[in-house]
VEXDREN-2710 file (C-alpha; in Angstrom, 1 decimal):
% VEXDREN-2710
k/r/px/py/pz
1/MET/131.0/98.7/124.3
2/THR/131.5/102.4/123.9
3/PRO/129.5/104.9/126.0
4/GLY/127.0/107.0/124.2
5/PRO/127.3/110.7/123.6
6/GLY/127.8/112.8/126.8
7/ILE/128.1/109.8/129.1
8/ALA/131.3/110.3/130.9
9/SER/133.4/107.1/131.2
10/ALA/135.6/108.5/134.0
11/ARG/133.0/107.4/136.7
12/VAL/129.4/106.4/137.2
13/LEU/127.3/109.6/137.1
14/PHE/125.8/110.2/140.6
15/GLY/123.2/112.7/141.7
16/ALA/119.5/113.4/142.1
17/ALA/116.5/115.1/140.4
18/TYR/116.6/118.7/141.6
19/TYR/113.7/121.2/141.6
20/PRO/114.9/124.6/142.9
21/GLU/111.6/126.1/141.7
22/TYR/109.7/124.2/144.4
23/HIS/111.8/125.7/147.3
24/PRO/113.0/129.1/148.5
25/ALA/115.8/130.6/146.4
26/GLU/118.0/131.1/149.4
27/LEU/118.3/127.3/149.8
28/ARG/120.1/126.9/146.4
29/LYS/123.6/127.5/147.5
30/THR/123.2/125.2/150.5
31/ASP/121.8/122.5/148.3
32/LEU/124.5/122.7/145.7
33/ASP/127.2/122.8/148.4
34/LEU/125.8/119.7/150.1
35/MET/125.6/118.0/146.7
36/ALA/129.2/118.7/146.0
37/GLU/130.2/117.4/149.4
38/ALA/128.3/114.2/148.6
39/ARG/130.4/113.8/145.4
40/PHE/127.4/114.5/143.1
41/SER/128.4/114.7/139.4
42/VAL/124.9/115.2/137.9
43/ILE/121.5/116.7/138.6
44/ARG/118.3/116.5/136.5
45/VAL/116.2/119.7/136.2
46/GLY/113.3/121.4/134.5
47/GLU/111.1/118.6/133.2
48/SER/108.0/119.1/135.4
49/VAL/107.2/122.9/135.1
50/TRP/105.9/124.0/131.7
51/SER/103.8/126.6/133.5
52/THR/107.0/128.1/134.9
53/TRP/108.8/128.1/131.6
54/GLU/105.7/129.5/129.8
55/PRO/103.4/131.2/132.4
56/ASP/100.9/132.2/129.7
57/ASP/100.5/131.5/126.0
58/GLY/103.6/132.8/124.2
59/HIS/105.1/134.5/127.3
60/PHE/108.3/132.8/128.3
61/ASP/110.4/133.0/131.5
62/LEU/113.6/131.2/130.6
63/ASP/116.2/132.8/132.9
64/TRP/115.1/131.4/136.3
65/LEU/117.2/128.2/135.9
66/GLN/120.4/130.1/135.1
67/PRO/121.6/130.4/138.7
68/THR/121.2/126.7/139.3
69/LEU/123.1/125.7/136.2
70/ASP/125.9/128.3/137.0
71/GLY/126.2/127.0/140.5
72/ALA/126.3/123.4/139.3
73/HIS/129.0/124.1/136.8
74/GLU/131.1/125.9/139.5
75/ARG/131.0/122.8/141.5
76/GLY/131.7/120.4/138.7
77/ILE/128.2/119.0/138.6
78/GLY/126.7/118.2/135.2
79/VAL/123.1/118.8/134.3
80/ILE/120.4/116.8/132.4
81/LEU/117.8/119.3/131.2
82/GLY/114.3/118.0/130.7
83/THR/111.6/119.1/128.3
84/PRO/108.4/119.8/130.2
85/THR/105.9/118.2/127.9
86/TYR/104.4/115.6/130.3
87/ALA/102.9/118.3/132.6
88/ALA/101.0/120.8/130.4
89/PRO/99.9/124.1/131.9
90/PRO/96.3/124.9/132.7
91/TRP/96.1/127.8/130.2
92/LEU/96.8/125.4/127.4
93/VAL/93.7/123.2/128.1
94/ARG/91.7/126.4/128.7
95/LEU/92.5/127.7/125.3
96/TYR/92.4/124.2/123.6
97/PRO/90.0/122.0/125.5
98/GLU/90.1/119.6/122.6
99/ILE/93.6/118.4/123.5
100/ALA/92.4/116.7/126.7
101/GLY/93.0/113.0/126.6
102/GLU/90.2/110.5/126.5
103/LEU/90.2/107.2/128.3
104/GLU/86.9/106.5/126.7
105/SER/85.8/107.8/123.4
106/GLY/84.2/111.2/123.7
107/ARG/84.8/111.4/127.5
108/ARG/87.6/113.9/128.3
109/MET/89.9/113.5/131.3
110/GLY/89.7/116.2/133.8
111/TRP/92.7/118.4/134.6
112/GLY/94.6/118.3/137.9
113/ALA/97.2/115.5/137.7
114/ARG/99.6/115.1/134.7
115/GLN/99.7/113.5/131.3
116/GLU/96.0/114.3/130.8
117/MET/96.4/115.4/127.2
118/ASP/96.3/113.9/123.8
119/PHE/100.0/114.3/122.9
120/THR/99.2/113.5/119.2
121/HIS/96.9/116.5/118.8
122/ALA/98.2/119.2/116.4
123/ALA/97.5/122.1/118.9
124/PHE/99.4/120.3/121.6
125/ARG/102.3/119.5/119.3
126/PHE/102.5/123.2/118.2
127/HIS/102.8/124.4/121.7
128/ALA/105.0/121.6/122.8
129/GLU/107.5/122.2/120.0
130/ARG/107.6/125.9/120.8
131/VAL/108.5/125.4/124.4
132/ILE/111.0/122.7/123.6
133/ARG/112.8/124.9/121.2
134/LYS/112.8/127.9/123.6
135/VAL/114.2/125.9/126.5
136/VAL/116.7/123.9/124.6
137/ALA/118.0/126.9/122.6
138/ARG/118.3/128.9/125.8
139/TYR/120.5/126.4/127.6
140/VAL/122.1/124.0/125.1
141/GLY/125.3/126.0/125.1
142/HIS/125.6/126.1/128.9
143/PRO/128.8/124.2/129.9
144/ALA/127.0/122.3/132.7
145/VAL/124.4/120.7/130.3
146/ILE/125.6/117.1/129.4
147/GLY/122.3/115.8/128.1
148/PHE/118.6/116.2/127.7
149/GLN/115.6/114.2/128.9
150/VAL/112.6/114.6/126.6
151/ASP/109.2/114.2/128.4
152/ASN/109.0/111.9/131.4
153/GLU/107.6/108.5/132.1
154/PRO/105.6/108.4/128.8
155/GLY/102.8/105.9/128.0
156/LEU/100.6/106.4/131.1
157/HIS/97.3/106.2/129.2
158/LEU/95.8/104.4/126.3
159/LEU/94.2/107.3/124.4
160/HIS/90.8/107.0/122.8
161/ASN/90.6/110.4/121.2
162/HIS/88.9/110.8/117.8
163/GLY/92.1/111.7/116.0
164/VAL/94.0/108.8/117.6
165/PHE/91.4/106.3/116.6
166/GLN/91.3/107.7/113.0
167/ARG/95.0/107.2/112.8
168/PHE/94.5/103.7/114.0
169/VAL/92.1/103.1/111.2
170/ASN/94.6/104.5/108.7
171/ARG/97.3/102.2/110.1
172/LEU/95.0/99.2/109.6
173/ARG/94.1/100.3/106.0
174/ALA/97.8/100.6/105.1
175/GLN/98.7/97.3/106.8
176/TYR/95.9/95.1/105.5
177/GLY/95.1/96.9/102.2
178/ASP/91.4/96.0/102.0
179/ILE/88.6/95.3/104.4
180/GLU/88.2/91.7/103.4
181/ARG/91.7/90.8/104.4
182/LEU/91.1/92.4/107.8
183/ASN/88.0/90.4/108.2
184/GLU/89.9/87.2/107.4
185/GLU/93.0/88.0/109.6
186/TRP/91.0/89.0/112.6
187/GLY/88.2/86.4/112.3
188/LEU/85.5/89.0/112.2
189/VAL/82.9/86.5/111.1
190/TYR/82.7/85.8/114.8
191/TRP/79.7/87.3/116.6
192/SER/78.8/89.1/113.4
193/HIS/81.7/91.6/113.4
194/ARG/82.4/91.3/109.7
195/LEU/83.0/94.8/108.3
196/THR/81.8/96.1/104.9
197/ASP/83.6/99.4/105.1
198/TRP/86.4/100.9/107.1
199/ALA/83.9/103.2/108.7
200/ASP/82.3/100.1/110.3
201/LEU/85.3/99.6/112.6
202/TRP/84.1/100.1/116.2
203/THR/86.0/102.2/118.8
204/PRO/88.0/100.2/121.3
205/ASP/86.0/101.1/124.4
206/ASN/84.0/97.9/124.6
207/ASN/86.1/95.8/122.3
208/ALA/86.2/92.1/123.2
209/GLN/88.1/90.7/120.1
210/PRO/91.7/89.8/121.0
211/GLN/93.0/90.4/117.5
212/TYR/91.7/94.0/117.6
213/GLU/93.3/94.4/121.1
214/GLN/96.7/93.2/119.9
215/ALA/96.7/95.7/117.1
216/TRP/95.4/98.5/119.3
217/ARG/98.1/98.0/122.0
218/ARG/100.9/97.9/119.4
219/PHE/99.5/101.1/117.8
220/GLN/99.4/102.8/121.2
221/ALA/103.0/101.9/121.9
222/ASP/104.0/103.1/118.5
223/GLN/102.3/106.4/119.1
224/VAL/104.4/106.9/122.3
225/GLY/107.6/105.9/120.5
226/GLU/106.8/108.4/117.7
227/PHE/106.2/111.2/120.2
228/ILE/109.4/110.6/122.1
229/GLY/111.3/110.3/118.8
230/TRP/109.8/113.5/117.5
231/GLN/111.0/115.4/120.6
232/ALA/114.4/113.8/120.4
233/ASP/114.8/114.9/116.8
234/ILE/113.9/118.5/117.7
235/VAL/116.4/118.6/120.5
236/ARG/119.1/117.1/118.3
237/GLU/118.8/120.2/116.0
238/TYR/120.5/122.1/118.8
239/THR/122.7/119.6/120.7
240/ARG/126.5/119.3/120.7
241/PRO/128.1/116.0/119.8
242/ASP/129.0/115.4/123.4
243/GLN/125.4/115.8/124.6
244/PHE/122.9/112.8/124.8
245/VAL/119.2/112.6/124.4
246/THR/117.0/110.2/126.4
247/THR/113.7/109.9/128.3
248/CYS/112.8/108.5/131.7
249/ILE/111.0/105.2/131.3
250/ASP/108.5/103.7/133.8
251/TYR/108.6/100.1/132.6
252/GLY/105.1/99.3/133.9
253/ARG/103.3/101.9/131.8
254/PRO/100.7/100.3/129.5
255/ALA/101.7/102.1/126.3
256/VAL/105.4/101.4/126.5
257/ALA/107.4/99.0/124.4
258/ASP/110.9/99.9/125.7
259/ASP/112.9/98.1/123.0
260/ASP/111.1/100.2/120.3
261/LEU/110.9/103.4/122.4
262/THR/114.7/103.6/122.9
263/ARG/115.7/103.1/119.2
264/ARG/115.6/106.8/118.5
265/LEU/117.4/107.8/121.7
266/ASP/121.1/107.8/122.6
267/VAL/120.9/105.8/125.8
268/THR/118.2/104.0/127.9
269/ALA/117.2/105.8/131.2
270/GLY/114.5/104.8/133.6
271/ASN/113.1/104.2/137.1
272/ALA/114.5/101.6/139.5
273/TYR/112.2/101.8/142.5
274/TYR/112.1/99.1/145.2
275/VAL/110.6/98.2/148.5
276/MET/113.1/98.9/151.2
277/GLN/113.8/97.3/154.6
278/ASP/112.7/93.6/154.5
279/GLY/111.9/94.0/150.8
280/LEU/115.7/93.6/150.2
281/SER/116.1/90.6/152.4
282/LEU/117.4/87.1/151.4
283/PRO/115.9/84.6/151.8
284/ALA/112.9/86.5/150.6
285/ARG/110.3/87.3/153.2
286/PRO/106.6/86.3/152.8
287/ARG/104.7/89.0/151.0
288/ARG/101.1/90.0/150.7
289/GLY/100.7/89.8/146.9
290/GLU/102.2/88.5/143.8
291/GLY/103.8/90.4/140.9
292/GLN/105.9/93.5/140.8
293/THR/104.0/96.7/140.2
294/TRP/105.8/100.1/140.0
295/ALA/108.4/99.0/142.7
296/ALA/110.3/95.7/143.0
297/GLN/109.2/93.8/146.1
298/ASP/112.1/91.4/146.4
299/VAL/115.8/91.2/145.7
300/TRP/115.3/89.1/142.5
301/GLU/112.7/91.6/141.3
302/PHE/115.2/94.4/141.8
303/TYR/117.7/92.6/139.7
304/ARG/115.1/91.9/137.1
305/THR/114.3/95.7/137.0
306/ALA/118.0/96.4/136.2
307/ASP/118.2/93.6/133.6
308/ARG/115.0/94.9/131.9
309/MET/116.7/98.3/131.6
310/TYR/119.8/96.8/130.1
311/SER/117.7/94.8/127.7
312/SER/116.1/97.9/126.0
313/ARG/119.2/98.6/123.9
314/GLN/121.5/95.7/125.2
315/GLU/123.9/98.2/126.6
316/PRO/124.6/100.2/129.8
317/PHE/121.8/102.5/131.0
318/LEU/121.0/105.4/133.2
319/VAL/118.9/105.3/136.4
320/THR/117.1/108.6/136.3
321/GLU/115.0/107.8/139.4
322/THR/115.5/105.5/142.4
323/ASN/114.6/105.6/146.1
324/ALA/116.1/108.3/148.2
325/GLN/114.1/107.7/151.4
326/ALA/110.7/106.0/151.5
327/VAL/109.1/106.4/148.1
328/GLY/105.3/106.2/147.7
329/PRO/102.1/107.6/149.0
330/SER/101.6/108.8/152.6
331/TRP/100.6/105.3/153.9
332/ILE/103.8/103.6/152.8
333/ASN/106.9/104.7/154.8
334/GLN/109.8/102.3/154.9
335/PRO/113.1/104.1/154.7
336/ALA/116.1/101.8/154.2
337/TYR/118.1/100.0/156.8
338/ASP/121.6/101.2/157.2
339/GLY/123.6/99.9/154.3
340/GLN/120.7/99.2/151.9
341/TRP/121.3/102.3/149.9
342/ARG/124.8/101.1/149.1
343/GLN/123.5/97.6/148.3
344/ALA/120.9/99.0/145.8
345/ALA/123.3/101.4/144.2
346/TRP/126.0/98.8/143.7
347/ALA/123.6/96.2/142.5
348/LEU/122.4/98.6/139.8
349/VAL/126.0/99.3/138.8
350/ALA/126.8/95.6/138.7
351/ARG/124.0/95.1/136.1
352/GLY/125.1/97.9/133.9
353/ALA/124.0/101.3/135.4
354/SER/126.2/104.2/134.2
355/MET/124.3/106.7/136.4
356/ILE/122.5/106.5/139.7
357/GLU/120.2/109.5/140.3
358/TYR/117.8/109.7/143.3
359/TRP/114.3/110.9/143.2
360/HIS/114.8/113.5/144.5
361/TRP/117.0/115.9/146.3
362/ARG/114.8/117.9/148.8
363/THR/111.5/116.5/150.0
364/LEU/108.5/118.6/149.0
365/THR/106.3/120.4/151.5
366/PHE/103.3/120.4/149.2
367/GLY/101.7/118.5/146.3
368/VAL/100.8/114.9/145.6
369/GLU/104.3/113.7/146.3
370/THR/104.7/115.3/149.7
371/TYR/105.7/111.9/151.2
372/TRP/107.9/110.7/148.3
373/ALA/110.9/111.6/150.4
374/GLY/114.2/113.0/149.0
375/VAL/117.8/112.9/150.1
376/LEU/117.0/115.7/152.4
377/PRO/113.9/115.5/154.7
378/HIS/111.2/118.2/155.1
379/SER/113.5/120.0/157.5
380/GLY/116.2/120.2/155.0
381/ARG/118.7/119.1/157.6
382/PRO/121.2/116.4/156.3
383/GLY/120.5/113.2/158.1
384/ARG/121.0/109.4/157.8
385/THR/119.9/109.3/154.2
386/TYR/122.3/112.1/153.2
387/ARG/125.2/110.4/155.0
388/GLU/124.6/107.1/153.3
389/VAL/124.2/108.8/149.9
390/ALA/127.4/110.7/150.4
391/ARG/129.3/107.5/151.2
392/ILE/128.1/106.0/147.9
393/GLY/129.2/109.1/146.1
394/ALA/132.7/108.8/147.5
395/GLU/132.9/105.1/146.7
396/LEU/131.8/105.7/143.1
397/GLU/134.4/108.4/142.8
398/ARG/137.0/106.0/144.1
399/ALA/136.0/103.2/141.8
400/GLY/136.2/105.5/138.8
401/SER/136.2/104.2/135.3
402/LEU/136.5/100.6/136.4
403/VAL/132.7/100.5/137.0
404/ALA/131.5/103.2/134.7
405/THR/130.1/101.2/131.8
406/LEU/130.1/97.6/132.8
407/VAL/128.8/94.7/130.8
408/PRO/127.1/92.4/133.2
409/ASP/127.6/88.7/133.1
410/ALA/124.8/86.4/131.7
411/ASP/124.6/82.7/132.5
412/VAL/121.2/82.3/130.9
413/ALA/119.1/84.4/128.4
414/MET/115.4/85.1/128.8
415/LEU/113.1/86.1/126.1
416/TYR/110.7/89.0/126.9
417/SER/107.6/89.7/124.7
418/HIS/105.5/92.9/124.9
419/PRO/102.9/91.4/122.5
420/SER/102.5/88.4/124.8
421/LYS/102.1/90.7/127.8
422/TRP/99.4/92.7/125.9
423/ALA/97.6/89.5/124.9
424/MET/97.6/88.1/128.5
425/THR/96.4/91.4/129.8
426/ASP/93.4/91.1/127.5
427/GLN/92.9/87.3/127.9
428/PRO/94.7/86.4/131.2
429/ALA/96.1/82.9/131.4
430/ILE/96.1/82.9/135.2
431/SER/93.4/83.5/137.7
432/ALA/93.8/85.9/140.7
433/PRO/93.4/84.6/144.3
434/ASP/89.8/85.6/144.3
435/GLY/89.1/83.6/141.1
436/GLY/89.0/86.5/138.8
437/PRO/91.4/87.3/135.9
438/ASP/95.0/88.2/136.7
439/PRO/95.9/90.9/134.1
440/ARG/99.6/90.4/135.2
441/SER/99.6/86.8/134.0
442/TYR/102.5/87.3/131.7
443/GLU/104.7/89.0/134.3
444/THR/103.8/86.2/136.7
445/ILE/105.0/83.5/134.3
446/PHE/108.1/85.4/133.2
447/GLY/108.9/86.4/136.7
448/ALA/108.7/82.8/138.0
449/PHE/111.4/81.7/135.5
450/TYR/113.6/84.8/136.2
451/ARG/113.4/84.1/139.9
452/SER/114.2/80.5/139.4
453/ALA/117.5/81.4/137.6
454/PHE/118.2/84.0/140.3
455/ASP/117.6/81.5/143.1
456/ALA/120.0/79.1/141.4
457/GLY/122.7/81.7/141.5
458/LEU/122.6/82.5/137.8
459/GLN/122.7/85.9/136.2
460/ALA/120.3/86.6/133.3
461/ARG/120.3/88.6/130.1
462/VAL/116.8/89.7/129.1
463/LEU/116.4/89.7/125.3
464/HIS/113.4/91.0/123.4
465/ALA/112.0/88.8/120.7
466/GLY/112.9/91.2/117.9
467/GLN/116.5/91.6/119.2
468/THR/116.9/87.8/119.4
469/THR/115.7/86.8/115.9
470/ALA/117.9/89.5/114.4
471/GLU/120.9/87.4/115.4
472/ASN/122.2/84.2/113.9
473/PRO/120.8/81.4/116.1
474/ALA/124.1/79.6/116.1
475/GLU/125.9/82.7/117.3
476/LEU/123.4/83.3/120.0
477/ALA/123.7/79.7/121.1
478/GLY/127.5/80.2/121.4
479/LYS/126.9/83.3/123.6
480/HIS/124.0/82.0/125.6
481/SER/123.8/78.2/126.0
482/VAL/120.4/78.4/127.7
483/LEU/117.5/80.5/126.4
484/ALA/114.2/80.5/128.3
485/ALA/111.1/81.5/126.4
486/ALA/108.4/81.1/129.0
487/GLY/105.0/82.7/128.3
488/LEU/105.9/83.5/124.7
489/TYR/102.2/83.4/123.8
490/ILE/102.5/85.6/120.7
491/ALA/105.1/84.5/118.1
492/ASP/105.1/84.5/114.3
493/ASP/106.3/81.6/112.2
494/ALA/109.7/83.2/111.8
495/THR/110.3/83.4/115.5
496/LEU/109.3/79.8/116.1
497/ASP/111.5/78.7/113.3
498/TRP/114.4/80.7/114.8
499/LEU/113.8/79.0/118.2
500/HIS/114.0/75.6/116.4
501/SER/117.2/76.6/114.7
502/TYR/118.7/77.9/118.0
503/ALA/118.2/74.4/119.6
504/ASP/119.4/72.7/116.4
505/ALA/122.6/74.8/116.5
506/GLY/123.5/73.7/120.0
507/GLY/121.4/75.9/122.4
508/HIS/119.3/74.6/125.2
509/LEU/115.8/76.0/124.6
510/VAL/113.5/76.1/127.6
511/LEU/109.8/76.6/126.8
512/GLY/107.2/77.3/129.4
513/PRO/103.4/77.6/129.8
514/ARG/101.6/79.4/126.9
515/SER/104.8/79.5/124.8
516/CYS/104.2/79.2/121.0
517/TYR/100.4/79.0/121.4
518/ALA/99.2/82.0/119.3
519/ASP/100.4/83.6/116.1
520/HIS/101.2/87.3/115.5
521/GLU/97.5/88.2/115.3
522/ALA/96.8/86.5/118.7
523/ARG/95.0/83.6/117.0
524/ALA/95.4/80.2/118.6
525/ARG/97.4/78.1/116.3
526/ARG/95.9/75.0/114.7
527/GLU/99.1/72.9/115.1
528/ILE/99.8/70.5/117.9
529/GLN/101.2/72.5/120.8
530/PRO/103.9/73.7/121.3
531/ALA/103.3/74.9/117.8
532/ARG/106.1/74.1/115.2
533/LEU/108.2/72.7/118.0
534/ALA/106.3/69.7/119.3
535/ASP/108.2/67.2/117.2
536/ALA/111.6/68.6/118.1
537/ALA/110.6/68.8/121.8
538/GLY/109.3/65.2/121.7
539/ALA/106.3/66.3/123.8
540/TRP/102.8/67.8/123.1
541/TYR/99.5/68.7/124.7
542/ASP/96.0/69.5/123.7
543/GLU/94.5/70.5/127.0
544/PHE/95.4/72.6/130.0
545/SER/94.1/73.5/133.4
546/THR/94.3/76.5/135.7
547/LEU/95.3/75.5/139.2
548/ASP/93.5/76.8/142.3
549/ALA/96.3/75.4/144.5
550/ASP/99.9/74.3/144.2
551/LEU/100.3/70.8/142.6
552/ALA/103.1/68.7/144.0
553/VAL/105.5/67.1/141.5
554/ARG/107.5/63.9/141.6
555/ALA/110.6/62.9/139.7
556/GLY/110.2/60.9/136.4
557/ASP/111.6/57.5/136.0
558/ASP/115.4/57.7/135.8
559/SER/115.1/61.5/135.8
560/PRO/118.4/63.4/136.3
561/LEU/116.4/66.3/137.8
562/PRO/116.6/66.2/141.7
563/LEU/113.4/67.5/143.3
564/PRO/113.6/69.0/146.7
565/GLU/110.8/68.8/149.3
566/GLY/108.0/71.2/148.5
567/ALA/108.6/71.3/144.7
568/ALA/105.4/72.1/143.0
569/GLY/103.7/73.6/140.0
570/THR/101.5/76.7/140.4
571/HIS/98.8/78.5/138.5
572/TRP/98.8/76.3/135.4
573/ALA/99.3/72.8/134.1
574/ASP/99.5/71.7/130.5
575/GLY/98.2/68.2/129.8
576/LEU/101.7/67.3/128.6
577/HIS/102.4/63.9/126.9
578/ALA/105.9/62.7/126.3
579/ASP/106.4/60.8/123.1
580/THR/110.2/60.7/122.6
581/ALA/111.1/63.1/125.4
582/THR/112.4/62.1/128.8
583/VAL/110.1/63.0/131.7
584/LEU/112.0/65.0/134.2
585/ALA/109.0/65.5/136.5
586/GLY/105.4/64.5/136.7
587/TYR/102.5/65.4/139.0
588/ASP/101.8/63.6/142.3
589/ASP/98.0/63.7/141.8
590/PRO/95.4/61.1/140.9
591/HIS/94.3/63.0/137.8
592/PHE/97.2/65.1/136.8
593/GLY/99.6/62.2/137.4
594/GLN/98.9/61.0/133.8
595/PHE/100.7/64.1/132.5
596/ALA/104.3/65.2/132.5
597/ALA/105.2/68.4/134.2
598/ILE/108.6/68.8/132.7
599/THR/110.2/67.0/129.7
600/THR/113.5/67.2/127.8
601/LYS/114.9/65.9/124.6
602/ALA/118.1/66.3/122.6
603/HIS/117.5/68.1/119.3
604/GLY/120.3/68.5/116.7
605/LYS/123.3/69.8/118.6
606/GLY/121.2/71.1/121.4
607/ARG/118.2/70.3/123.5
608/ILE/114.6/71.4/124.1
609/THR/113.1/71.3/127.6
610/TYR/109.4/71.9/128.0
611/VAL/108.0/73.1/131.4
612/GLY/104.3/72.7/131.5
613/THR/103.6/74.6/134.7
614/VAL/104.7/77.8/136.5
615/PRO/107.3/76.4/138.9
616/ASN/107.3/77.4/142.5
617/ALA/110.6/78.6/144.1
618/ALA/111.7/75.1/145.0
619/LEU/110.9/73.5/141.6
620/GLY/112.3/76.4/139.7
621/GLU/115.6/76.6/141.5
622/SER/116.1/72.9/141.1
623/LEU/115.3/73.1/137.4
624/PHE/117.8/75.9/136.7
625/ARG/120.5/74.1/138.7
626/TRP/120.0/71.2/136.4
627/LEU/120.0/73.4/133.3
628/LEU/123.3/75.0/134.3
629/PRO/125.0/72.9/137.1
630/ASP/128.3/74.7/136.8
631/THR/127.8/78.1/138.3
632/GLY/131.6/78.8/138.3
633/PRO/134.0/79.4/141.1
634/TRP/131.7/81.8/142.8
635/GLY/128.8/79.4/143.0
636/SER/129.2/78.3/146.7
637/LEU/127.9/81.1/148.9
638/PRO/126.5/81.6/152.4
639/THR/122.8/82.0/152.8
640/GLY/121.7/85.6/151.9
641/VAL/124.7/86.4/149.8
642/THR/124.9/87.0/146.1
643/ALA/127.9/87.2/143.8
644/THR/127.5/89.0/140.5
645/GLY/130.1/89.6/137.9
646/ALA/130.8/92.1/135.1
647/THR/133.4/93.1/132.6
648/ALA/134.9/96.6/132.5
649/GLN/135.5/98.5/129.3
650/ASP/139.2/97.6/129.4
651/GLY/138.5/93.9/130.0
652/ARG/139.1/93.8/133.7
653/ARG/136.8/91.6/135.7
654/VAL/134.7/93.0/138.6
655/ARG/132.9/90.9/141.3
656/PHE/130.1/92.3/143.6
657/LEU/129.4/90.5/146.8
658/HIS/126.1/91.4/148.6
659/ASN/124.9/90.3/152.0
660/TRP/121.1/90.8/152.0
661/SER/120.6/90.1/155.7
662/TRP/121.3/91.1/159.3
663/GLN/123.8/88.3/159.8
664/GLU/127.5/88.9/159.6
665/THR/129.1/86.4/157.2
666/ALA/132.1/85.8/155.0
667/VAL/132.8/84.6/151.5
668/THR/135.8/82.4/150.6
669/VAL/137.3/83.8/147.4
670/PRO/138.2/81.3/144.7
671/VAL/140.6/83.7/142.8
672/PRO/142.9/86.5/143.7
673/VAL/141.0/89.7/144.3
674/SER/141.5/93.3/145.5
675/ASP/138.9/95.4/147.2
676/VAL/138.2/98.4/144.9
677/LEU/137.1/100.6/147.8
678/ASP/139.6/99.9/150.6
679/GLY/142.5/98.4/148.7
680/ALA/142.7/95.1/150.7
681/SER/144.0/92.1/148.8
682/TYR/142.7/88.5/149.2
683/GLU/144.4/85.3/148.0
684/PRO/142.4/82.2/146.9
685/GLY/141.0/80.4/149.9
686/THR/140.9/83.5/152.2
687/GLN/137.7/85.0/153.4
688/VAL/136.2/88.4/152.6
689/PRO/134.0/89.5/155.6
690/LEU/130.5/91.0/155.0
691/GLY/128.7/92.8/157.6
692/PRO/124.9/93.1/157.8
693/TRP/123.5/94.7/154.6
694/ASP/127.0/95.0/153.3
695/VAL/128.5/95.0/149.8
696/ARG/132.1/94.5/148.6
697/VAL/133.4/95.5/145.1
698/LEU/136.3/93.3/144.1
699/ARG/138.6/93.4/141.1
700/GLU/139.8/90.0/140.0
701/THR/143.6/90.2/139.7
END
């Protein structure tokens, strides 16, 4: 895989977001000198201060950043320059109050945070384009500028503005052609919602129809994608061939479909935040809630974050923001244990990161993010964080091109579906602990299967449904022998037929709760479930239950699946009947005991396994160890240690050993390796020592 424009292959880019405008000018030289000493090769600037670039309508101040770019270039530090369109200036809304975004139709958001505007509005676009062109034209020729970030963390709000809604109506008119077809496809006979004219379509504020919601969420994601693509096209009118264009993605934003969003960009870039201290421990510590929010809460969630970023374009990515010190509001302060910065950085590199950039360089003394701490604390005096970061910079420099654009290993593939996530946000499949709906139902299901693979020592490749079905099923089966499609609630006929063909061609298809249940319009299918796959799976169901407590499972007769103590289903149980399938596990319960929990059946050259529940950690790990019993020569590891592999651009193999605990340990190497960072060599059968919270980067020789 060839790196994209402007992405240096000589080493992993390393640095931080830098905001000199927030600090006294006399600190700039000290800052840049310290960055150079820490082996920084990149900084990100300029994306948050439209009011600094354009203090008043049509009056621009474009020279203030020049000293920073000059100083960076003198020290060999590249610059990613941002367009400031996510934080509009107060004068703009004063002159054009109609550009304020609406979270409810007719009710404007107040000003005082960020991204409060309707980015589709013509007045906003006029001023946004003007400032983009001014900033980019001023600095595109500067030798320090290696790329551009358009906007920042888009998709924060679902906009209800009048113009947005009217474009939604126009989209539906173009898509469905006439109102009767919309009535039929959406089932608007229900509750007397049948439309007689396009003007009858109600606004989304109080909508309760899932077909409407699915179309609305897709439309919102497309609006965000169009906005980012529009900016990227403007910037490309100025850029050199060696400069890239990207945006910084927050993967939890409600109006983001990252696979579509990144199509008009040169490279994926995004946030990789995580809970530090015991949040990076293995075995995982008990935690207070379920489901990753804006920050990964466990080691497996951190790896899932990286794999999601790789999945956007199925290629190496940039980390534009990750933890420097404690990151979060004032009541969350958990700076890393010694060594954890290294662990996190090398874990991201192992999963395909071509840049590690901290948020941010110098901690702010004012503003909402006063306690989102940077590499330097409030005092500005280099401390423990700086020393750890500088060590990483030196190590990345030493590792050089070997780790610059890695292709991470993938033992198992996992299908990710934005439409299914939107559908389960609207009609959650899982109840929260208080009995109410859990809008993160999709992430709970997908995450349980991802964690199961992780706990079994497997590495995952996340694939989006559209990316998957674009491939020949036999070819994908050859690359990925196991494909898990858990929670694939929304799927059109073509996708289901593709999954059938994947198994027929030799792949092992793993289906999970809610998979194959609804069509592309979020309509429950009339077929026996799992739709279009029940015969091939040899199992079916026509009822299901949400679970208030874990449900113990037992092995089926002559089942090859070993079940450890504590194995259980959680959250959900399909009333699964095995016709021609083998029952791998059933429920140990007087009622649910009549149903299978997990079944499997050979199909064509492959196999289909159906999992009718959300597995707990014990059940999930056992299942994935059965799915892929051969984890390779690195499969036997001490507790708390992970071994991940990747391939360099020149074909060399790299292995990353992480010790996610306080305990000193050692790993017996199965093949000859050399330590990339200290040069030590190890023959097969010898041990590589790992200290607490340690990481080793090894080249297989």
